[in-house]
PASEBA-1860 file (N, C-alpha, C; in nm, 3 decimals):
! residues 239
1> MLNEERAE> -2.170/-0.250/0.590/-2.069/-0.328/0.683/-2.017/-0.449/0.617 ~ -1.903/-0.449/0.540/-1.842/-0.503/0.440/-1.812/-0.677/0.514 ~ -1.828/-0.689/0.596/-1.779/-0.828/0.652/-1.901/-0.895/0.705 ~ -1.984/-0.971/0.625/-2.077/-1.007/0.639/-2.085/-1.120/0.777 ~ -1.974/-1.179/0.776/-1.956/-1.308/0.897/-1.946/-1.242/1.018 ~ -1.912/-1.093/1.019/-1.929/-1.069/1.179/-2.020/-1.094/1.249 ~ -2.001/-1.107/1.350/-2.110/-1.114/1.485/-2.205/-0.998/1.473 ~ -2.342/-1.015/1.502/-2.395/-0.900/1.552/-2.396/-0.852/1.665
9> GSIGTLYI> -2.373/-0.708/1.681/-2.316/-0.649/1.812/-2.173/-0.667/1.855 ~ -2.097/-0.717/1.769/-1.950/-0.716/1.765/-1.906/-0.574/1.746 ~ -1.783/-0.557/1.788/-1.687/-0.413/1.792/-1.576/-0.444/1.657 ~ -1.570/-0.346/1.597/-1.487/-0.344/1.482/-1.343/-0.334/1.511 ~ -1.267/-0.350/1.422/-1.115/-0.316/1.455/-1.041/-0.240/1.408 ~ -0.937/-0.171/1.421/-0.862/-0.076/1.403/-0.751/-0.097/1.359 ~ -0.723/-0.085/1.219/-0.601/-0.158/1.153/-0.530/-0.062/1.115 ~ -0.380/-0.078/1.152/-0.291/0.055/1.133/-0.176/-0.008/1.013
17> VSTPIGNL> -0.214/0.081/0.926/-0.168/-0.013/0.753/-0.052/0.082/0.723 ~ 0.063/0.037/0.701/0.180/0.103/0.627/0.168/0.117/0.490 ~ 0.197/0.219/0.433/0.212/0.218/0.277/0.316/0.271/0.215 ~ 0.349/0.259/0.075/0.485/0.290/0.031/0.539/0.446/0.045 ~ 0.644/0.445/0.050/0.706/0.582/0.112/0.757/0.626/-0.042 ~ 0.728/0.558/-0.149/0.743/0.611/-0.278/0.673/0.497/-0.404 ~ 0.740/0.380/-0.391/0.738/0.276/-0.477/0.611/0.207/-0.493 ~ 0.495/0.217/-0.539/0.367/0.177/-0.513/0.359/-0.006/-0.500
25> KDMTHRSL> 0.483/-0.025/-0.560/0.502/-0.206/-0.545/0.534/-0.225/-0.431 ~ 0.565/-0.140/-0.325/0.604/-0.192/-0.192/0.507/-0.230/-0.102 ~ 0.385/-0.208/-0.120/0.253/-0.272/-0.053/0.248/-0.401/-0.043 ~ 0.227/-0.448/0.089/0.210/-0.615/0.100/0.099/-0.662/0.062 ~ 0.085/-0.782/0.044/-0.028/-0.879/-0.012/-0.136/-0.831/0.112 ~ -0.094/-0.878/0.223/-0.171/-0.871/0.351/-0.251/-0.718/0.376 ~ -0.173/-0.633/0.371/-0.245/-0.476/0.346/-0.298/-0.458/0.247 ~ -0.295/-0.476/0.136/-0.387/-0.497/0.014/-0.516/-0.572/0.037
33> EQLSRVDL> -0.488/-0.660/0.121/-0.643/-0.752/0.136/-0.714/-0.684/0.238 ~ -0.623/-0.647/0.355/-0.698/-0.609/0.464/-0.766/-0.442/0.404 ~ -0.710/-0.372/0.309/-0.787/-0.243/0.265/-0.886/-0.253/0.205 ~ -0.911/-0.383/0.098/-1.034/-0.409/0.032/-1.116/-0.457/0.125 ~ -1.117/-0.495/0.232/-1.212/-0.544/0.295/-1.269/-0.437/0.455 ~ -1.211/-0.349/0.475/-1.241/-0.264/0.585/-1.342/-0.141/0.516 ~ -1.443/-0.147/0.646/-1.554/-0.042/0.569/-1.544/0.101/0.545 ~ -1.418/0.141/0.638/-1.362/0.273/0.615/-1.205/0.278/0.622
41> IAAEDTRR> -1.145/0.384/0.509/-0.997/0.420/0.533/-0.973/0.550/0.603 ~ -0.907/0.552/0.673/-0.885/0.723/0.752/-0.738/0.768/0.698 ~ -0.720/0.868/0.607/-0.589/0.897/0.561/-0.591/1.012/0.586 ~ -0.442/1.069/0.610/-0.414/1.156/0.645/-0.440/1.299/0.503 ~ -0.438/1.244/0.389/-0.447/1.305/0.260/-0.497/1.218/0.167 ~ -0.636/1.223/0.138/-0.711/1.137/0.038/-0.698/1.149/-0.103 ~ -0.633/1.266/-0.120/-0.579/1.280/-0.279/-0.499/1.180/-0.297 ~ -0.395/1.179/-0.200/-0.272/1.073/-0.236/-0.333/0.950/-0.217
49> TGILLKHY> -0.372/0.916/-0.098/-0.437/0.767/-0.071/-0.499/0.727/-0.196 ~ -0.603/0.831/-0.249/-0.684/0.764/-0.355/-0.595/0.722/-0.473 ~ -0.466/0.794/-0.496/-0.405/0.740/-0.632/-0.355/0.593/-0.569 ~ -0.323/0.564/-0.486/-0.287/0.427/-0.435/-0.392/0.323/-0.433 ~ -0.516/0.360/-0.393/-0.593/0.278/-0.412/-0.670/0.263/-0.525 ~ -0.682/0.383/-0.615/-0.704/0.367/-0.739/-0.621/0.248/-0.805 ~ -0.484/0.253/-0.780/-0.392/0.194/-0.871/-0.421/0.059/-0.845 ~ -0.465/-0.013/-0.718/-0.494/-0.134/-0.667/-0.664/-0.187/-0.725
57> EIKAPLSS> -0.729/-0.086/-0.754/-0.855/-0.093/-0.760/-0.925/-0.130/-0.625 ~ -0.892/-0.038/-0.507/-0.955/-0.057/-0.395/-1.073/0.035/-0.391 ~ -1.194/-0.014/-0.375/-1.307/0.094/-0.391/-1.364/0.131/-0.224 ~ -1.281/0.059/-0.120/-1.341/0.135/-0.011/-1.337/0.298/0.020 ~ -1.451/0.351/0.091/-1.445/0.464/0.119/-1.338/0.537/0.206 ~ -1.323/0.664/0.164/-1.185/0.753/0.239/-1.265/0.875/0.331 ~ -1.176/0.891/0.428/-1.226/0.984/0.522/-1.095/1.056/0.533 ~ -1.068/1.194/0.563/-0.967/1.278/0.593/-0.925/1.241/0.753
65> FNSFNQAK> -0.835/1.236/0.780/-0.791/1.229/0.918/-0.641/1.319/0.927 ~ -0.622/1.405/1.007/-0.526/1.484/0.997/-0.528/1.589/1.135 ~ -0.361/1.645/1.133/-0.357/1.733/1.266/-0.478/1.808/1.317 ~ -0.533/1.877/1.202/-0.656/1.965/1.243/-0.798/1.909/1.271 ~ -0.818/1.802/1.239/-0.941/1.733/1.275/-0.944/1.620/1.376 ~ -0.806/1.570/1.397/-0.829/1.443/1.473/-0.932/1.459/1.590 ~ -0.938/1.531/1.619/-0.994/1.536/1.799/-1.179/1.522/1.747 ~ -1.200/1.541/1.618/-1.339/1.563/1.593/-1.372/1.422/1.529
73> KSEQFIAR> -1.267/1.416/1.426/-1.298/1.281/1.323/-1.245/1.141/1.446 ~ -1.183/1.168/1.538/-1.148/1.030/1.643/-1.292/0.991/1.706 ~ -1.371/1.092/1.747/-1.462/1.069/1.792/-1.595/0.986/1.704 ~ -1.594/1.015/1.571/-1.658/0.964/1.486/-1.619/0.845/1.467 ~ -1.488/0.798/1.448/-1.432/0.699/1.391/-1.435/0.590/1.533 ~ -1.426/0.623/1.635/-1.449/0.530/1.754/-1.615/0.519/1.718 ~ -1.710/0.620/1.711/-1.846/0.551/1.705/-1.880/0.422/1.641 ~ -1.807/0.450/1.474/-1.841/0.373/1.363/-1.782/0.211/1.426
81> LMNGDDLA> -1.645/0.246/1.523/-1.589/0.063/1.546/-1.692/0.045/1.636 ~ -1.732/0.135/1.755/-1.829/0.050/1.842/-1.966/0.003/1.765 ~ -1.949/0.028/1.681/-2.087/0.015/1.590/-2.054/-0.125/1.504 ~ -1.941/-0.166/1.515/-1.905/-0.288/1.441/-1.818/-0.272/1.319 ~ -1.811/-0.130/1.230/-1.738/-0.140/1.147/-1.601/-0.169/1.156 ~ -1.533/-0.206/1.068/-1.371/-0.167/1.065/-1.300/-0.057/0.991 ~ -1.200/-0.017/1.047/-1.151/0.074/1.019/-0.989/0.053/0.985 ~ -0.940/0.114/0.882/-0.797/0.140/0.874/-0.724/0.293/0.849
89> LVSDAGTP> -0.621/0.296/0.931/-0.546/0.400/0.940/-0.452/0.422/0.846 ~ -0.425/0.517/0.759/-0.315/0.507/0.664/-0.255/0.663/0.696 ~ -0.127/0.677/0.660/-0.051/0.800/0.664/-0.009/0.853/0.491 ~ 0.023/0.953/0.447/0.070/0.994/0.325/0.182/0.877/0.277 ~ 0.273/0.839/0.349/0.372/0.730/0.302/0.406/0.697/0.429 ~ 0.439/0.547/0.425/0.497/0.477/0.509/0.444/0.419/0.652 ~ 0.503/0.449/0.753/0.416/0.382/0.862/0.337/0.521/0.961 ~ 0.217/0.488/0.967/0.133/0.597/1.045/0.214/0.635/1.171
97> GVSDPLYH> 0.190/0.762/1.201/0.251/0.786/1.340/0.343/0.838/1.374 ~ 0.428/0.861/1.220/0.557/0.902/1.256/0.560/1.084/1.242 ~ 0.476/1.113/1.135/0.452/1.229/1.086/0.321/1.294/1.094 ~ 0.221/1.202/1.138/0.087/1.201/1.118/0.017/1.194/1.261 ~ -0.128/1.218/1.269/-0.175/1.183/1.391/-0.203/1.018/1.396 ~ -0.163/0.956/1.514/-0.197/0.849/1.517/-0.219/0.809/1.697 ~ -0.140/0.870/1.766/-0.175/0.840/1.919/-0.308/0.845/1.962 ~ -0.378/0.965/1.937/-0.489/1.034/1.990/-0.598/0.906/1.967
105> LVRAALEK> -0.618/0.872/1.833/-0.697/0.794/1.811/-0.663/0.616/1.840 ~ -0.572/0.582/1.856/-0.523/0.465/1.922/-0.568/0.465/2.039 ~ -0.542/0.569/2.128/-0.563/0.561/2.287/-0.682/0.562/2.306 ~ -0.776/0.645/2.220/-0.914/0.624/2.208/-0.995/0.502/2.209 ~ -0.928/0.433/2.110/-0.974/0.274/2.072/-0.974/0.185/2.190 ~ -0.823/0.215/2.239/-0.776/0.096/2.356/-0.870/0.119/2.467 ~ -0.886/0.269/2.505/-1.013/0.320/2.613/-1.147/0.226/2.621 ~ -1.162/0.203/2.493/-1.310/0.147/2.436/-1.286/-0.014/2.418
113> NISVVSLP> -1.168/-0.067/2.470/-1.138/-0.187/2.435/-1.180/-0.243/2.322 ~ -1.112/-0.149/2.232/-1.129/-0.178/2.042/-1.015/-0.223/2.017 ~ -1.000/-0.351/1.920/-0.877/-0.407/1.920/-0.793/-0.323/1.803 ~ -0.655/-0.306/1.836/-0.589/-0.246/1.706/-0.489/-0.337/1.671 ~ -0.474/-0.314/1.529/-0.386/-0.424/1.481/-0.288/-0.376/1.388 ~ -0.167/-0.392/1.383/-0.095/-0.310/1.308/-0.031/-0.401/1.164 ~ -0.027/-0.372/1.080/0.004/-0.409/0.931/0.143/-0.360/0.924 ~ 0.240/-0.412/0.941/0.382/-0.323/0.922/0.407/-0.325/0.764
121> GPSAVLAA> 0.505/-0.236/0.754/0.537/-0.216/0.591/0.644/-0.094/0.595 ~ 0.669/-0.042/0.454/0.744/0.060/0.440/0.765/0.159/0.560 ~ 0.923/0.215/0.560/0.958/0.328/0.660/1.072/0.391/0.618 ~ 1.052/0.527/0.604/1.169/0.609/0.575/1.296/0.610/0.662 ~ 1.240/0.573/0.763/1.370/0.590/0.862/1.430/0.443/0.873 ~ 1.354/0.334/0.876/1.455/0.183/0.840/1.495/0.205/0.699 ~ 1.464/0.255/0.615/1.520/0.234/0.483/1.644/0.316/0.469 ~ 1.663/0.449/0.523/1.756/0.510/0.536/1.895/0.459/0.645
129> LTVSGLPV> 1.822/0.389/0.747/1.928/0.347/0.823/2.025/0.223/0.724 ~ 1.936/0.152/0.713/1.991/0.032/0.634/2.103/0.070/0.529 ~ 2.088/0.184/0.460/2.181/0.231/0.340/2.304/0.328/0.384 ~ 2.253/0.380/0.521/2.368/0.480/0.551/2.525/0.438/0.546 ~ 2.519/0.336/0.628/2.654/0.274/0.630/2.695/0.297/0.763 ~ 2.602/0.338/0.853/2.640/0.389/0.994/2.544/0.267/1.088 ~ 2.598/0.259/1.234/2.542/0.151/1.323/2.355/0.177/1.332 ~ 2.329/0.070/1.311/2.178/0.048/1.297/2.115/-0.015/1.401
137> DRFVFEGF> 2.216/-0.086/1.492/2.182/-0.150/1.627/2.101/-0.053/1.723 ~ 2.116/0.048/1.747/2.077/0.153/1.845/2.055/0.287/1.781 ~ 1.943/0.361/1.770/1.927/0.442/1.703/1.844/0.557/1.793 ~ 1.812/0.685/1.727/1.743/0.774/1.817/1.651/0.843/1.679 ~ 1.503/0.852/1.688/1.450/0.944/1.584/1.396/1.053/1.614 ~ 1.408/1.177/1.560/1.383/1.297/1.607/1.259/1.374/1.539 ~ 1.225/1.295/1.411/1.121/1.365/1.315/1.226/1.494/1.242 ~ 1.117/1.589/1.249/1.177/1.706/1.206/1.196/1.831/1.341
145> LPRKKGRK> 1.321/1.882/1.315/1.390/1.979/1.412/1.294/2.086/1.421 ~ 1.263/2.113/1.552/1.154/2.264/1.544/1.238/2.381/1.481 ~ 1.138/2.424/1.387/1.187/2.540/1.317/1.252/2.697/1.405 ~ 1.219/2.732/1.528/1.272/2.824/1.607/1.299/2.748/1.726 ~ 1.166/2.771/1.814/1.170/2.744/1.971/1.198/2.598/1.955 ~ 1.323/2.602/2.084/1.381/2.472/2.125/1.492/2.437/2.027 ~ 1.539/2.469/1.895/1.569/2.428/1.815/1.702/2.419/1.854 ~ 1.776/2.514/1.867/1.954/2.536/1.880/1.942/2.413/2.033
153> KLIEELAE> 1.889/2.409/2.128/1.898/2.366/2.237/1.884/2.173/2.210 ~ 1.814/2.139/2.133/1.773/2.016/2.109/1.900/1.987/2.009 ~ 1.987/2.069/1.909/2.086/2.028/1.836/2.182/2.006/1.917 ~ 2.211/2.088/2.056/2.338/2.047/2.136/2.295/1.950/2.227 ~ 2.189/1.919/2.239/2.167/1.763/2.289/2.214/1.670/2.232 ~ 2.151/1.685/2.088/2.193/1.580/1.970/2.370/1.565/1.979 ~ 2.398/1.670/1.974/2.568/1.662/1.967/2.615/1.552/2.024 ~ 2.570/1.508/2.181/2.628/1.456/2.287/2.514/1.304/2.274
161> EKRTIVLF> 2.463/1.289/2.199/2.393/1.162/2.166/2.472/1.050/2.120 ~ 2.489/0.919/2.219/2.584/0.805/2.149/2.529/0.771/2.028 ~ 2.375/0.743/2.046/2.332/0.646/1.942/2.289/0.694/1.796 ~ 2.281/0.607/1.674/2.289/0.702/1.563/2.163/0.789/1.544 ~ 2.135/0.900/1.480/2.030/0.984/1.466/1.954/0.999/1.361 ~ 1.855/0.971/1.334/1.791/0.991/1.222/1.671/1.136/1.250 ~ 1.700/1.212/1.136/1.608/1.327/1.120/1.526/1.341/0.964 ~ 1.414/1.399/0.993/1.349/1.447/0.863/1.392/1.600/0.801
169> ESPHRIVK> 1.382/1.621/0.729/1.411/1.747/0.654/1.357/1.780/0.557 ~ 1.309/1.917/0.517/1.238/1.961/0.360/1.373/1.990/0.300 ~ 1.359/1.993/0.173/1.460/2.049/0.099/1.502/2.174/0.098 ~ 1.394/2.307/0.135/1.398/2.413/0.188/1.519/2.476/0.270 ~ 1.507/2.352/0.391/1.583/2.389/0.513/1.730/2.292/0.508 ~ 1.736/2.217/0.420/1.856/2.123/0.413/1.990/2.177/0.464 ~ 2.004/2.268/0.403/2.120/2.336/0.406/2.166/2.414/0.515 ~ 2.035/2.493/0.580/2.060/2.541/0.704/2.084/2.451/0.798
177> TLNELHKA> 2.024/2.367/0.793/2.030/2.226/0.919/2.150/2.158/0.921 ~ 2.252/2.150/0.783/2.323/2.065/0.783/2.436/2.142/0.857 ~ 2.423/2.279/0.826/2.534/2.392/0.881/2.519/2.388/1.028 ~ 2.381/2.411/1.097/2.399/2.406/1.216/2.462/2.271/1.288 ~ 2.406/2.174/1.223/2.446/2.027/1.269/2.605/2.049/1.288 ~ 2.672/2.079/1.154/2.790/2.089/1.165/2.877/2.125/1.262 ~ 2.813/2.286/1.264/2.893/2.376/1.399/2.872/2.284/1.525 ~ 2.794/2.233/1.536/2.736/2.162/1.712/2.796/2.028/1.675
185> MGFRQAAL> 2.828/1.964/1.594/2.884/1.818/1.571/3.013/1.820/1.516 ~ 3.067/1.885/1.444/3.183/1.873/1.383/3.190/1.799/1.275 ~ 3.306/1.741/1.245/3.309/1.640/1.139/3.233/1.539/1.142 ~ 3.130/1.484/1.177/3.041/1.391/1.217/3.002/1.344/1.087 ~ 3.005/1.204/1.048/3.003/1.140/0.932/2.801/1.131/0.933 ~ 2.773/1.129/0.839/2.644/1.141/0.802/2.603/1.065/0.665 ~ 2.475/1.053/0.658/2.428/0.972/0.530/2.281/1.066/0.483 ~ 2.297/1.122/0.376/2.131/1.228/0.315/2.095/1.151/0.210
193> ARELTKVY> 1.965/1.028/0.290/1.896/0.982/0.179/1.749/1.069/0.135 ~ 1.762/1.064/-0.025/1.622/1.161/-0.076/1.587/1.054/-0.173 ~ 1.435/1.088/-0.179/1.342/1.015/-0.265/1.377/0.858/-0.280 ~ 1.351/0.821/-0.110/1.405/0.691/-0.121/1.275/0.592/-0.215 ~ 1.325/0.482/-0.259/1.224/0.411/-0.339/1.185/0.487/-0.462 ~ 1.210/0.604/-0.488/1.137/0.633/-0.619/1.242/0.652/-0.702 ~ 1.216/0.713/-0.840/1.309/0.678/-0.947/1.459/0.777/-0.951 ~ 1.428/0.869/-0.852/1.542/0.961/-0.834/1.614/0.929/-0.713
201> EEVIRGSL> 1.597/0.828/-0.657/1.671/0.789/-0.518/1.805/0.829/-0.524 ~ 1.850/0.872/-0.429/1.995/0.879/-0.400/2.024/0.868/-0.255 ~ 2.172/0.861/-0.190/2.207/0.859/-0.117/2.359/0.933/-0.106 ~ 2.407/1.005/-0.014/2.496/1.104/-0.037/2.575/1.053/0.119 ~ 2.700/1.028/0.100/2.769/1.008/0.225/2.854/1.084/0.237 ~ 2.898/1.121/0.349/3.031/1.207/0.407/3.036/1.254/0.545 ~ 3.102/1.388/0.559/3.096/1.459/0.677/2.973/1.543/0.672 ~ 2.921/1.607/0.796/2.842/1.704/0.768/2.857/1.788/0.653
209> EELAVIAE> 2.992/1.868/0.693/3.045/1.968/0.643/3.035/1.927/0.456 ~ 3.068/1.799/0.439/3.081/1.796/0.295/2.919/1.768/0.261 ~ 2.828/1.733/0.341/2.697/1.703/0.275/2.655/1.861/0.272 ~ 2.671/1.986/0.369/2.619/2.092/0.340/2.673/2.140/0.235 ~ 2.794/2.140/0.189/2.868/2.188/0.094/2.771/2.135/-0.067 ~ 2.741/2.004/-0.064/2.675/1.949/-0.170/2.527/1.987/-0.165 ~ 2.467/1.994/-0.067/2.343/2.043/-0.067/2.308/2.197/-0.133 ~ 2.423/2.294/-0.098/2.386/2.419/-0.125/2.406/2.418/-0.255
217> KRKLKGEI> 2.527/2.339/-0.331/2.557/2.366/-0.436/2.460/2.279/-0.563 ~ 2.410/2.177/-0.520/2.268/2.120/-0.589/2.148/2.151/-0.597 ~ 2.110/2.238/-0.477/1.993/2.252/-0.460/1.920/2.124/-0.449 ~ 1.944/2.041/-0.387/1.839/1.924/-0.367/1.704/1.948/-0.340 ~ 1.625/1.822/-0.417/1.480/1.852/-0.394/1.430/1.701/-0.349 ~ 1.307/1.704/-0.334/1.255/1.569/-0.279/1.236/1.580/-0.128 ~ 1.205/1.468/-0.076/1.189/1.437/0.075/1.350/1.342/0.133 ~ 1.357/1.416/0.197/1.489/1.384/0.306/1.481/1.323/0.423
225> TLVIAGCS> 1.567/1.223/0.407/1.614/1.160/0.559/1.748/1.168/0.587 ~ 1.771/1.184/0.716/1.913/1.237/0.737/1.943/1.136/0.841 ~ 2.055/1.078/0.842/2.095/0.984/0.908/2.264/1.034/0.968 ~ 2.270/1.031/1.098/2.393/1.085/1.152/2.470/1.018/1.269 ~ 2.583/1.016/1.244/2.656/0.899/1.333/2.649/0.967/1.457 ~ 2.647/0.868/1.579/2.639/0.949/1.739/2.762/0.962/1.759 ~ 2.761/1.048/1.877/2.869/1.106/1.938/2.991/0.976/2.030 ~ 3.100/0.981/1.986/3.186/0.887/2.038/3.321/0.996/2.061
233> KRNKQGN> 3.424/0.901/2.145/3.534/0.965/2.175/3.608/0.998/2.055 ~ 3.593/0.939/1.943/3.661/0.930/1.830/3.644/1.056/1.743 ~ 3.489/1.052/1.716/3.425/1.199/1.667/3.472/1.303/1.741 ~ 3.459/1.306/1.874/3.413/1.428/1.951/3.553/1.493/1.948 ~ 3.677/1.416/1.917/3.771/1.443/1.922/3.796/1.561/1.799 ~ 3.737/1.516/1.692/3.787/1.574/1.575/3.685/1.679/1.545 ~ 3.602/1.736/1.668/3.503/1.856/1.623/3.634/1.972/1.637
END
């Protein structure tokens, strides 16, 4: 138990800590301080998180927490929290819960009246939105599109979505996705943001058709966030 001032018999706290999406300098002072104080850090990928901790000389122990072991590990983590340990939950990059397990552990903690505290920070969704040149006041985030089942139906539904749309996509599927979106949405304006905050950060803006051509020609690599304009009377007429 790292916090010697904690009262005997008290319940620990679960901290949800955001980590950099690329540039390690994007860690907040508060997050670094808290990671140094907790008894255990639950990480989606301990190797990747280990690089971050080593960079900042943080020696808190790590434990893996992913979609394959979340049920078993949640029980273990709740037991430690009830015993007074403080835990931090981090993802590979960005804010936990977007593309990794979070809900299961948070719900279990709340059911035991364990305090859950969020330490906000980097987010690929918000970073891409702010540089897209598209409306950011109202948006919908869909994560990765389904690979097969329900994919066509979801794309058709998104074609009618009036809010700005944010998606994640892999470089291996980006050309296919852009072509399918273009077929459903026409010449909708969009922005493709890749490798945000990293050395080769790039934002490509244009119509879905233009982005599809560029992506196929250049064989884009890296982590990709796609921002698409919402449906309006104007762009609907251009389909």
